[in-house]
DSSP file (Angstrom, degrees, kcal/mol; ACC not computed):
  #  RESIDUE AA STRUCTURE BP1 BP2  ACC     N-H-->O    O-->H-N    N-H-->O    O-->H-N    TCO  KAPPA ALPHA  PHI   PSI    X-CA   Y-CA   Z-CA
    1    1 A X              0   0    0      0, 0.0     2,-0.4     0, 0.0     0, 0.0   0.000 360.0 360.0 360.0 131.5    1.9  -25.7  -16.5
    2    2 A X        -     0   0    0      1,-0.0     2,-0.5     2,-0.0     0, 0.0  -0.642 360.0-153.8 -79.5 129.5   -0.8  -24.0  -14.4
    3    3 A X        -     0   0    0     -2,-0.4     2,-0.7     2,-0.0    -1,-0.0  -0.908  13.4-130.4-107.9 128.6   -0.1  -24.1  -10.7
    4    4 A X        +     0   0    0     -2,-0.5     3,-0.3     1,-0.1     4,-0.0  -0.672  27.6 175.4 -78.7 115.6   -3.0  -23.9   -8.3
    5    5 A X    >   +     0   0    0     -2,-0.7     3,-1.6     1,-0.2     4,-0.5   0.189  46.8 109.4-104.8  15.4   -2.1  -21.2   -5.8
    6    6 A X  G >   +     0   0    0      1,-0.3     3,-0.9     2,-0.2    -1,-0.2   0.775  70.0  64.8 -65.8 -23.8   -5.4  -21.3   -3.9
    7    7 A X  G 3  S+     0   0    0     -3,-0.3    -1,-0.3     1,-0.2    -2,-0.1   0.745  96.9  58.0 -69.3 -19.9   -3.8  -22.9   -0.9
    8    8 A X  G <  S+     0   0    0     -3,-1.6     2,-0.6     2,-0.0    -1,-0.2   0.665  86.7  88.5 -84.5 -14.4   -1.8  -19.7   -0.5
    9    9 A X    <   +     0   0    0     -3,-0.9     2,-0.4    -4,-0.5   125,-0.1  -0.740  60.0 177.7 -86.7 121.5   -4.9  -17.6   -0.1
   10   10 A X        -     0   0    0     -2,-0.6   123,-0.8   123,-0.2     2,-0.3  -0.948  32.2-115.9-126.8 143.2   -6.0  -17.4    3.5
   11   11 A X  E     -A  132   0A   0     -2,-0.4     2,-0.5   121,-0.2   121,-0.2  -0.603  30.7-157.1 -74.0 135.7   -8.8  -15.6    5.2
   12   12 A X  E     -A  131   0A   0    119,-2.7   119,-2.4    -2,-0.3     2,-0.2  -0.964  13.7-129.4-117.5 128.7   -7.5  -13.1    7.7
   13   13 A X  E     -A  130   0A   0     -2,-0.5     2,-0.3   117,-0.2   117,-0.2  -0.567  27.7-135.6 -72.2 138.2   -9.6  -11.9   10.6
   14   14 A X        -     0   0    0    115,-2.8   115,-0.4    -2,-0.2     2,-0.1  -0.696  11.4-117.7 -99.0 149.5   -9.7   -8.1   10.8
   15   15 A X     >  -     0   0    0     -2,-0.3     4,-2.4     1,-0.1     5,-0.1  -0.410  30.6-110.9 -75.2 161.5   -9.3   -5.9   13.9
   16   16 A X  H  > S+     0   0    0      1,-0.2     4,-2.3     2,-0.2     5,-0.2   0.901 120.7  55.1 -61.0 -38.8  -12.2   -3.8   14.9
   17   17 A X  H  > S+     0   0    0      1,-0.2     4,-1.9     2,-0.2    -1,-0.2   0.918 109.0  46.4 -59.6 -44.4  -10.2   -0.7   13.9
   18   18 A X  H  > S+     0   0    0      2,-0.2     4,-2.3     1,-0.2    -1,-0.2   0.877 109.4  56.0 -66.3 -37.5   -9.6   -2.1   10.4
   19   19 A X  H  X S+     0   0    0     -4,-2.4     4,-2.6     1,-0.2    -2,-0.2   0.940 108.5  46.0 -58.7 -48.2  -13.3   -3.0   10.1
   20   20 A X  H  X S+     0   0    0     -4,-2.3     4,-2.2     1,-0.2    -1,-0.2   0.879 110.9  53.3 -66.0 -37.8  -14.3    0.6   10.8
   21   21 A X  H  X S+     0   0    0     -4,-1.9     4,-0.6     2,-0.2    -1,-0.2   0.923 111.6  45.6 -61.0 -45.2  -11.7    2.0    8.4
   22   22 A X  H >< S+     0   0    0     -4,-2.3     3,-1.1     1,-0.2     4,-0.2   0.917 111.8  50.6 -65.8 -43.3  -13.0   -0.3    5.6
   23   23 A X  H >< S+     0   0    0     -4,-2.6     3,-1.6     1,-0.3    -1,-0.2   0.876 105.4  57.9 -61.5 -37.3  -16.7    0.5    6.3
   24   24 A X  H 3< S+     0   0    0     -4,-2.2    -1,-0.3     1,-0.3    -2,-0.2   0.680  99.2  60.1 -68.2 -15.5  -15.8    4.3    6.2
   25   25 A X  T << S+     0   0    0     -3,-1.1    -1,-0.3    -4,-0.6     2,-0.2   0.481  98.4  72.6 -87.4  -3.0  -14.5    3.8    2.7
   26   26 A X    <   -     0   0    0     -3,-1.6     3,-0.1    -4,-0.2    52,-0.0  -0.698  51.7-169.8-112.7 161.0  -17.9    2.6    1.4
   27   27 A X  S    S+     0   0    0     -2,-0.2    19,-1.5     1,-0.2     2,-0.4   0.428  74.6  58.7-125.7  -6.8  -21.2    4.3    0.7
   28   28 A X  E     +B   45   0A   0     17,-0.2    49,-0.3    49,-0.1     2,-0.2  -0.991  57.6 152.1-126.9 133.8  -23.4    1.2    0.1
   29   29 A X  E     -B   44   0A   0     15,-2.7    15,-2.8    -2,-0.4     2,-0.5  -0.748  40.4-103.4-139.7-170.0  -24.1   -1.6    2.4
   30   30 A X  E     -BC  43  75A   0     45,-2.4    45,-2.4    13,-0.3     2,-0.4  -0.983  21.3-153.9-128.6 122.6  -26.8   -4.2    3.2
   31   31 A X  E     -BC  42  74A   0     11,-2.6    11,-2.4    -2,-0.5     2,-0.4  -0.797  16.1-169.3 -93.4 133.7  -29.2   -4.0    6.1
   32   32 A X  E     +BC  41  73A   0     41,-3.2    41,-2.4    -2,-0.4     2,-0.3  -0.974  13.2 155.6-127.3 138.7  -30.7   -7.3    7.3
   33   33 A X  E     -BC  40  72A   0      7,-2.1     7,-3.0    -2,-0.4     2,-0.7  -0.982  43.6-111.7-154.7 161.9  -33.5   -8.0    9.7
   34   34 A X  E     +B   39   0A   0     37,-0.5     5,-0.2    -2,-0.3     2,-0.2  -0.885  52.9 158.6 -96.0 111.6  -36.1  -10.5   10.7
   35   35 A X  E >   -B   38   0A   0      3,-2.7     3,-1.7    -2,-0.7    28,-0.0  -0.452  57.1 -71.9-123.4-164.5  -39.5   -9.1    9.8
   36   36 A X  T 3  S+     0   0    0      1,-0.3     3,-0.1    -2,-0.2    -2,-0.0   0.780 130.5  46.9 -65.4 -26.9  -43.1  -10.2    9.0
   37   37 A X  T 3  S-     0   0    0      1,-0.4    -1,-0.3     0, 0.0     2,-0.3   0.302 121.8-102.3 -96.0   9.8  -42.0  -11.6    5.7
   38   38 A X  E <  S-B   35   0A   0     -3,-1.7    -3,-2.7     2,-0.1    -1,-0.4  -0.705  78.3  -4.8 103.8-159.8  -39.0  -13.5    7.0
   39   39 A X  E     -B   34   0A   0     -2,-0.3     2,-0.4    -5,-0.2    -5,-0.2  -0.550  69.2-167.2 -74.2 132.1  -35.4  -12.5    6.8
   40   40 A X  E     -B   33   0A   0     -7,-3.0    -7,-2.1    -2,-0.3     2,-0.4  -0.966  11.2-176.9-125.0 136.7  -35.0   -9.3    4.6
   41   41 A X  E     +B   32   0A   0     -2,-0.4     2,-0.4    -9,-0.2    -9,-0.2  -0.991   9.4 175.0-133.7 124.1  -31.8   -7.9    3.2
   42   42 A X  E     -B   31   0A   0    -11,-2.4   -11,-2.6    -2,-0.4     2,-0.3  -0.986  31.7-119.0-132.2 141.1  -31.7   -4.7    1.2
   43   43 A X  E     +B   30   0A   0     -2,-0.4     2,-0.3   -13,-0.2   -13,-0.3  -0.572  41.4 176.7 -72.8 139.4  -28.9   -2.6   -0.2
   44   44 A X  E     -B   29   0A   0    -15,-2.8   -15,-2.7    -2,-0.3     2,-0.3  -0.985  33.8-118.9-143.0 149.9  -28.8    0.9    1.3
   45   45 A X  E     +B   28   0A   0     -2,-0.3    11,-0.4   -17,-0.2     2,-0.3  -0.651  45.9 173.5 -78.6 148.6  -26.7    4.1    1.1
   46   46 A X        -     0   0    0    -19,-1.5     2,-0.3    -2,-0.3    63,-0.2  -0.952  25.9-154.9-151.5 167.8  -25.3    4.9    4.5
   47   47 A X  E     -D   54   0A   0      7,-1.7     7,-2.9    -2,-0.3     2,-0.4  -0.986  25.0-118.4-144.0 150.1  -23.0    7.2    6.5
   48   48 A X  E     -D   53   0A   0     -2,-0.3     2,-0.5     5,-0.2     5,-0.2  -0.728  16.0-167.9 -88.1 139.2  -21.1    6.7    9.7
   49   49 A X  E >  S-D   52   0A   0      3,-3.0     3,-0.8    -2,-0.4     2,-0.6  -0.840  71.3 -59.5-120.0  88.5  -21.8    8.9   12.7
   50   50 A X  T 3  S-     0   0    0     -2,-0.5    -2,-0.0     1,-0.2     0, 0.0  -0.634 120.2 -18.7  69.5-121.2  -18.9    8.0   14.9
   51   51 A X  T 3  S+     0   0    0     -2,-0.6    73,-0.6    -3,-0.1     2,-0.3  -0.071 122.6  91.1-108.8  31.4  -19.3    4.3   15.5
   52   52 A X  E <  S-DE  49 123A   0     -3,-0.8    -3,-3.0    71,-0.1     2,-0.5  -0.945  70.5-130.3-124.4 149.6  -22.9    4.2   14.5
   53   53 A X  E     -DE  48 122A   0     69,-1.4    69,-2.9    -2,-0.3     2,-0.4  -0.851  19.1-160.3-100.1 131.5  -24.5    3.6   11.0
   54   54 A X  E     +DE  47 121A   0     -7,-2.9    -7,-1.7    -2,-0.5     2,-0.4  -0.933  11.5 176.7-113.8 133.6  -27.1    6.0    9.7
   55   55 A X  E     - E   0 120A   0     65,-2.1    65,-3.4    -2,-0.4     2,-0.3  -0.992  22.0-136.9-131.3 139.4  -29.5    5.0    6.9
   56   56 A X  E     + E   0 119A   0    -11,-0.4     2,-0.3    -2,-0.4    63,-0.2  -0.771  30.5 170.8 -94.6 145.9  -32.3    7.1    5.5
   57   57 A X  E     - E   0 118A   0     61,-2.7    61,-1.8    -2,-0.3     2,-0.2  -0.970  34.4 -99.2-148.7 162.0  -35.7    5.5    4.8
   58   58 A X    >   -     0   0    0     -2,-0.3     3,-1.5    58,-0.2     6,-0.4  -0.557  31.7-121.9 -83.2 150.8  -39.3    6.3    3.9
   59   59 A X  T 3  S+     0   0    0      1,-0.3    -1,-0.1    -2,-0.2    57,-0.1   0.762 112.2  49.5 -63.0 -27.0  -41.9    6.4    6.5
   60   60 A X  T 3  S+     0   0    0      4,-0.1    -1,-0.3     5,-0.0     2,-0.0   0.361  87.9 116.0 -93.3   3.6  -43.9    3.7    4.8
   61   61 A X  S <> S-     0   0    0     -3,-1.5     4,-2.1     1,-0.1     5,-0.2  -0.322  74.3-123.2 -76.7 155.9  -41.0    1.2    4.3
   62   62 A X  H  > S+     0   0    0      1,-0.2     4,-3.0     2,-0.2     5,-0.3   0.870 114.3  58.9 -60.7 -36.4  -40.7   -2.2    5.8
   63   63 A X  H  > S+     0   0    0      1,-0.2     4,-1.9     2,-0.2    -1,-0.2   0.922 107.3  44.7 -60.0 -44.1  -37.4   -1.0    7.3
   64   64 A X  H  4 S+     0   0    0     -6,-0.4     4,-0.5     1,-0.2    -1,-0.2   0.905 118.5  44.0 -65.6 -41.9  -39.2    1.8    9.1
   65   65 A X  H  < S+     0   0    0     -4,-2.1    -2,-0.2     1,-0.2    -1,-0.2   0.858 124.9  29.5 -70.6 -37.2  -42.0   -0.5   10.3
   66   66 A X  H  < S+     0   0    0     -4,-3.0    -2,-0.2    -5,-0.2    -3,-0.2   0.596 111.9  56.8-106.7 -12.4  -39.9   -3.5   11.3
   67   67 A X    ><  +     0   0    0     -4,-1.9     3,-1.8    -5,-0.3    28,-0.4   0.573  66.1 117.6-101.1  -8.7  -36.5   -2.3   12.5
   68   68 A X  T 3  S-     0   0    0     -4,-0.5    28,-0.3     1,-0.3     3,-0.1  -0.459  99.9  -9.2 -65.1 122.1  -37.3    0.2   15.3
   69   69 A X  T 3  S+     0   0    0     26,-2.4     2,-0.3    -2,-0.3    -1,-0.3   0.845 111.9 129.0  55.4  39.6  -35.7   -1.2   18.4
   70   70 A X  E <   - F   0  95A   0     -3,-1.8    25,-2.5    25,-0.7     2,-0.4  -0.862  67.8-102.0-121.1 154.3  -35.0   -4.4   16.7
   71   71 A X  E     + F   0  94A   0     -2,-0.3   -37,-0.5    23,-0.2     2,-0.3  -0.617  51.2 169.7 -72.1 130.4  -31.9   -6.6   16.2
   72   72 A X  E     -CF  33  93A   0     21,-2.7    21,-2.0    -2,-0.4     2,-0.4  -0.885  26.9-141.2-135.9 167.1  -30.4   -6.0   12.8
   73   73 A X  E     -CF  32  92A   0    -41,-2.4   -41,-3.2    -2,-0.3     2,-0.4  -0.979  10.6-163.5-129.0 147.2  -27.2   -6.8   10.9
   74   74 A X  E     -CF  31  91A   0     17,-2.8    17,-3.1    -2,-0.4     2,-0.4  -0.999   7.9-169.1-133.1 130.5  -25.4   -4.6    8.5
   75   75 A X  E     -CF  30  90A   0    -45,-2.4   -45,-2.4    -2,-0.4     2,-0.4  -0.951   9.2-179.8-126.1 140.4  -22.8   -5.8    6.0
   76   76 A X  E     + F   0  89A   0     13,-2.2    13,-2.9    -2,-0.4     2,-0.3  -0.993  16.2 161.7-132.5 139.4  -20.3   -4.0    3.7
   77   77 A X  E     - F   0  88A   0     -2,-0.4     2,-0.3   -49,-0.3    11,-0.2  -0.977  23.7-161.6-151.8 166.3  -17.9   -5.7    1.4
   78   78 A X  E     - F   0  87A   0      9,-2.1     9,-2.5    -2,-0.3     2,-0.3  -0.979  16.7-179.4-143.5 147.1  -15.7   -5.3   -1.6
   79   79 A X  E     - F   0  86A   0     -2,-0.3     2,-0.5     7,-0.2     7,-0.3  -0.996  23.8-151.5-148.6 155.0  -14.3   -8.0   -3.9
   80   80 A X  E  >> - F   0  85A   0      5,-3.1     5,-1.6    -2,-0.3     4,-1.4  -0.912  10.0-168.8-125.1 100.8  -12.1   -8.4   -6.9
   81   81 A X  T  45S+     0   0    0     -2,-0.5    -1,-0.1     1,-0.2     5,-0.0   0.819  85.8  54.5 -64.3 -30.3  -13.1  -11.5   -8.9
   82   82 A X  T  45S+     0   0    0      1,-0.2    -1,-0.2     2,-0.1    -2,-0.0   0.911 117.9  34.4 -70.6 -39.5  -10.0  -11.4  -11.1
   83   83 A X  T  45S-     0   0    0     -3,-0.2    52,-0.4     2,-0.1    -1,-0.2   0.559 103.6-132.2 -87.1  -8.3   -7.7  -11.4   -8.1
   84   84 A X  T  <5 +     0   0    0     -4,-1.4     2,-0.3     1,-0.2    -3,-0.2   0.954  67.1 119.0  51.6  53.3  -10.0  -13.6   -6.0
   85   85 A X  E   < +F   80   0A   0     -5,-1.6    -5,-3.1    49,-0.1     2,-0.3  -0.911  26.1 120.9-139.7 165.4   -9.6  -11.3   -3.2
   86   86 A X  E     -FG  79 132A   0     46,-2.5    46,-3.4    -2,-0.3     2,-0.3  -0.973  38.9-112.2 164.9-174.4  -11.8   -9.0   -1.1
   87   87 A X  E     -FG  78 131A   0     -9,-2.5    -9,-2.1    -2,-0.3     2,-0.3  -0.973  13.9-163.5-147.3 159.1  -13.1   -8.1    2.4
   88   88 A X  E     -FG  77 130A   0     42,-2.5    42,-2.3    -2,-0.3     2,-0.4  -0.992   1.7-165.2-145.7 136.4  -16.3   -8.2    4.3
   89   89 A X  E     -FG  76 129A   0    -13,-2.9   -13,-2.2    -2,-0.3     2,-0.5  -0.990   4.6-162.4-125.2 133.9  -17.4   -6.5    7.5
   90   90 A X  E     -FG  75 128A   0     38,-3.3    38,-2.3    -2,-0.4     2,-0.5  -0.970   3.5-170.1-119.1 125.0  -20.4   -7.5    9.6
   91   91 A X  E     -FG  74 127A   0    -17,-3.1   -17,-2.8    -2,-0.5     2,-0.3  -0.968   5.3-170.5-115.7 123.5  -22.0   -5.1   12.2
   92   92 A X  E     +FG  73 126A   0     34,-2.5    33,-3.6    -2,-0.5    34,-1.9  -0.870  29.3 101.5-111.4 148.1  -24.6   -6.4   14.5
   93   93 A X  E     -FG  72 124A   0    -21,-2.0   -21,-2.7    -2,-0.3     2,-0.4  -0.978  64.7 -55.4 174.7-160.0  -26.7   -4.3   16.8
   94   94 A X  E     -FG  71 123A   0     29,-1.9    29,-3.0    -2,-0.3     2,-0.3  -0.903  41.8-143.9-111.8 139.1  -30.0   -2.6   17.5
   95   95 A X  E     -FG  70 122A   0    -25,-2.5   -26,-2.4    -2,-0.4   -25,-0.7  -0.768  10.9-167.2-102.9 148.8  -31.7   -0.1   15.2
   96   96 A X  E     - G   0 121A   0     25,-1.9    25,-2.8    -2,-0.3     2,-0.4  -0.995  15.1-139.0-135.8 127.9  -33.7    2.9   16.2
   97   97 A X  E     + G   0 120A   0     -2,-0.4     2,-0.3    23,-0.2    23,-0.2  -0.697  31.8 170.4 -86.1 135.0  -35.9    5.0   13.9
   98   98 A X  E     - G   0 119A   0     21,-2.9    21,-3.0    -2,-0.4     2,-0.5  -0.995  36.9-125.9-144.6 149.7  -35.6    8.7   14.4
   99   99 A X  E     - G   0 118A   0     -2,-0.3     2,-0.7    19,-0.2    19,-0.2  -0.864  29.8-153.0 -91.3 126.8  -36.8   11.9   12.7
  100  100 A X        +     0   0    0     17,-0.8    -2,-0.0    -2,-0.5     0, 0.0  -0.894  30.8 158.3-110.6 110.9  -33.7   14.1   12.2
  101  101 A X        +     0   0    0     -2,-0.7     2,-0.5     2,-0.0    -1,-0.1   0.500  46.8 101.3-103.1  -9.1  -34.3   17.8   12.1
  102  102 A X    >   -     0   0    0      1,-0.1     3,-0.9     2,-0.0    -2,-0.0  -0.675  52.4-164.8 -85.4 121.9  -30.7   18.9   12.9
  103  103 A X  T 3  S+     0   0    0     -2,-0.5    -1,-0.1     1,-0.2     4,-0.1   0.644  83.0  68.6 -80.4 -13.7  -28.7   20.0    9.9
  104  104 A X  T 3  S+     0   0    0      2,-0.1    -1,-0.2     3,-0.0     2,-0.2   0.514  82.8  90.7 -83.1  -3.5  -25.4   19.8   11.6
  105  105 A X  S <  S-     0   0    0     -3,-0.9   -56,-0.0     1,-0.1    -5,-0.0  -0.595  95.3 -86.2 -88.6 155.0  -25.6   16.0   11.8
  106  106 A X        -     0   0    0     -2,-0.2     2,-0.3     1,-0.1    -1,-0.1  -0.317  45.3-143.1 -63.4 138.8  -24.1   13.9    9.0
  107  107 A X        -     0   0    0     -4,-0.1     2,-0.5   -61,-0.1    -1,-0.1  -0.763   7.3-126.3-105.0 151.9  -26.5   13.3    6.1
  108  108 A X        -     0   0    0     -2,-0.3     2,-1.2   -61,-0.1   -61,-0.1  -0.832  15.7-138.5 -95.1 126.5  -26.9   10.2    4.0
  109  109 A X        -     0   0    0     -2,-0.5     2,-0.4   -63,-0.2   -63,-0.1  -0.738  25.6-160.7 -85.6  97.0  -26.6   10.7    0.2
  110  110 A X        -     0   0    0     -2,-1.2     6,-0.0     1,-0.1   -66,-0.0  -0.690  10.6-157.0 -85.6 128.7  -29.4    8.5   -1.0
  111  111 A X  S    S+     0   0    0     -2,-0.4    -1,-0.1     2,-0.1     2,-0.1   0.921  70.7  71.4 -74.0 -46.0  -29.2    7.5   -4.7
  112  112 A X  S    S-     0   0    0      1,-0.1    -2,-0.1     2,-0.0     2,-0.1  -0.404  86.3-117.1 -72.2 151.2  -32.9    6.7   -5.4
  113  113 A X        +     0   0    0     -2,-0.1     2,-0.1     2,-0.0    -1,-0.1  -0.320  65.1  81.8 -78.8 168.3  -35.3    9.6   -5.6
  114  114 A X  S    S-     0   0    0     -2,-0.1     2,-0.3     2,-0.0    -2,-0.0  -0.240  82.6 -60.1 115.6 155.4  -38.2   10.0   -3.2
  115  115 A X        +     0   0    0     -2,-0.1     2,-0.2     1,-0.1   -56,-0.1  -0.511  43.5 171.3 -73.3 133.0  -38.8   11.3    0.3
  116  116 A X        +     0   0    0     -2,-0.3   -58,-0.2   -58,-0.1   -59,-0.1  -0.641   9.9 159.2-137.8  76.1  -36.9    9.6    3.1
  117  117 A X        +     0   0    0     -2,-0.2   -17,-0.8   -61,-0.1     2,-0.3   0.630  52.5  78.9 -81.2 -11.4  -37.6   11.7    6.1
  118  118 A X  E     -EG  57  99A   0    -61,-1.8   -61,-2.7   -19,-0.2     2,-0.4  -0.697  63.8-152.9 -97.1 149.1  -36.7    9.0    8.7
  119  119 A X  E     -EG  56  98A   0    -21,-3.0   -21,-2.9    -2,-0.3     2,-0.6  -0.946   4.8-150.2-115.7 143.4  -33.2    7.8    9.7
  120  120 A X  E     -EG  55  97A   0    -65,-3.4   -65,-2.1    -2,-0.4     2,-0.6  -0.967  13.9-161.0-109.5 120.4  -32.4    4.4   11.0
  121  121 A X  E     -EG  54  96A   0    -25,-2.8   -25,-1.9    -2,-0.6     2,-0.7  -0.913   4.3-152.7-106.3 120.9  -29.5    4.5   13.5
  122  122 A X  E     -EG  53  95A   0    -69,-2.9   -69,-1.4    -2,-0.6     2,-0.8  -0.849   2.7-159.8 -96.4 116.6  -27.7    1.2   14.1
  123  123 A X  E     -EG  52  94A   0    -29,-3.0   -29,-1.9    -2,-0.7   -71,-0.1  -0.853  25.5-132.6 -93.6 103.9  -26.1    1.1   17.6
  124  124 A X  E     + G   0  93A   0     -2,-0.8   -31,-0.3   -73,-0.6     3,-0.1  -0.250  34.0 173.7 -67.5 141.3  -23.5   -1.7   17.2
  125  125 A X  E    S+     0   0A   0    -33,-3.6     2,-0.3     1,-0.4   -32,-0.2   0.562  76.6  14.0-110.9 -22.5  -23.0   -4.5   19.7
  126  126 A X  E     - G   0  92A   0    -34,-1.9   -34,-2.5     2,-0.0    -1,-0.4  -0.990  57.7-168.5-152.8 147.7  -20.4   -6.3   17.6
  127  127 A X  E     + G   0  91A   0     -2,-0.3     2,-0.3   -36,-0.2   -36,-0.2  -0.998  18.1 161.5-135.6 128.4  -18.2   -5.7   14.6
  128  128 A X  E     + G   0  90A   0    -38,-2.3   -38,-3.3    -2,-0.4     2,-0.3  -0.979   6.4 172.6-146.1 156.9  -16.2   -8.4   12.8
  129  129 A X  E     - G   0  89A   0   -115,-0.4  -115,-2.8    -2,-0.3     2,-0.3  -0.997  14.5-154.9-161.9 161.1  -14.6   -8.7    9.4
  130  130 A X  E     -AG  13  88A   0    -42,-2.3   -42,-2.5    -2,-0.3     2,-0.4  -0.977   6.6-156.2-140.2 153.5  -12.4  -10.9    7.2
  131  131 A X  E     -AG  12  87A   0   -119,-2.4  -119,-2.7    -2,-0.3     2,-0.6  -0.991   4.6-158.1-130.1 140.5  -10.1  -10.3    4.3
  132  132 A X  E     -AG  11  86A   0    -46,-3.4   -46,-2.5    -2,-0.4     2,-0.2  -0.973  18.2-157.3-116.2 115.5   -8.9  -12.6    1.6
  133  133 A X        -     0   0    0   -123,-0.8  -123,-0.2    -2,-0.6     3,-0.1  -0.626  23.6-103.9 -92.7 150.5   -5.7  -11.4   -0.1
  134  134 A X        -     0   0    0     -2,-0.2   -50,-0.1     1,-0.1    -1,-0.1  -0.377  40.5-104.1 -68.6 151.7   -4.7  -12.4   -3.6
  135  135 A X              0   0    0    -52,-0.4    -1,-0.1     1,-0.1  -126,-0.1  -0.418 360.0 360.0 -72.2 155.2   -1.9  -15.0   -3.8
  136  136 A X              0   0    0   -131,-0.1    -1,-0.1    -2,-0.1    -2,-0.0   0.455 360.0 360.0 -96.5 360.0    1.4  -13.6   -4.8
């Protein structure tokens, strides 16, 4: 007889420290902002610079045009559909577009080809996360 163990799976709020540790283990996240076409969410490669998120973007992109000095959200997650488990971290803050000429600063390994001379720096105002553990 199959026993439903879904009642044993509970969402757990993550500490800010745990959120940053999980985000640092990922290389792809989703940037979200309210722009001229409505709410936009795009997957991006990123790197952490301390407690700030760095994303590279093209000068002609909607992200470069619409996110400078704007409120944005950044989300990173992982999930295991077989175990019905996973985690999600949401970072909210203000984004700033900058040209980065310093080679000693962390670089973003961007997967798609093409020039991306601008960096978008997310200065966080809040970090929150949740984890769903598999039932035992």
